[in-house]
N, C-alpha and C positions, 0 to 999 in steps of 0.2 A: 683603622682598627676599632671595632665596635665593642665597647665594654660588655654589652648585654649578650653578645655571642660567647664571650668567655664564661659568663655566668651560665649560659646554656650548656657548655661543655661540662661544667661542674654538675649541673642537674642531671646530665646524662651519665654521670659517674666516669667521665673521661678525665680523671684527675691529673694525669701527666700533661695532657694537652692544656688543661685549664691552668695548671701551675705555670707552664711555659708562657701562656698568654698573659697571665696576671703579672709575671715578672717583667714581660715586655712593656706592659702598661706602666709599671713603676719606673722603668728606665725612661720611658717617654714623658711621664708626668710624675716626678718624684713625690709631689705633695698629695697624690691621689690615695686617700685613705681606704676607700672601698676595695681597691685592688689588694691591699695588704690584708684586709679582713677576709676576703674570699680566698686568698692564698693560705692564710692560717686555717680556714675551714677545710681546704683541700688537704692540707697536711694532717689535720685532725681525722679526716675520713680514712686516711691511710695509716693512722696510728702513730704518726711521727710527731710526738708531743714536743720534742725539743724545737723543731722548726716552727710548729704551730705557735708555741709560746713566743718565739723570736718575732714572728710577724704580728702577733697581738701586741707585743711591746712596742713595735714600730708604729702600729696604728695609734696607740696611746700617745706616743711622742708627737705624731703629726696631726692628730685630731684637734680641732679648735672648739668644738661643741662640748661643753662640760658633761652633759648627760651621756653622750656617746662615749666620751673618754672613760667615764665610770663603767659603762657597760663593757668596754673592751678590757678594762682592768679586772673586772669580775670574771670574764672569760679566761683571762690569763691565770688568775688565782685558782680557778677551777681546775686548770691543767696541773697546777702544782700539788693539788690535793690527792 
């Protein structure tokens, strides 16, 4: 399963397929933060802020890099506003 093909589904606005692929990536590699971020973005594109927020929170919890963690926190806060 190639992560970049999932990203391609997102870019082609095939959000259902992208979400399914990102969820599979998370099941396969639970520590994979980019899949959570792209999943959140997919939900954002569909207007599902609750699920987008959930996956941004998950990204914050799993991210090791401080700057990325802050970035994901800001994206989550933006959803709340």
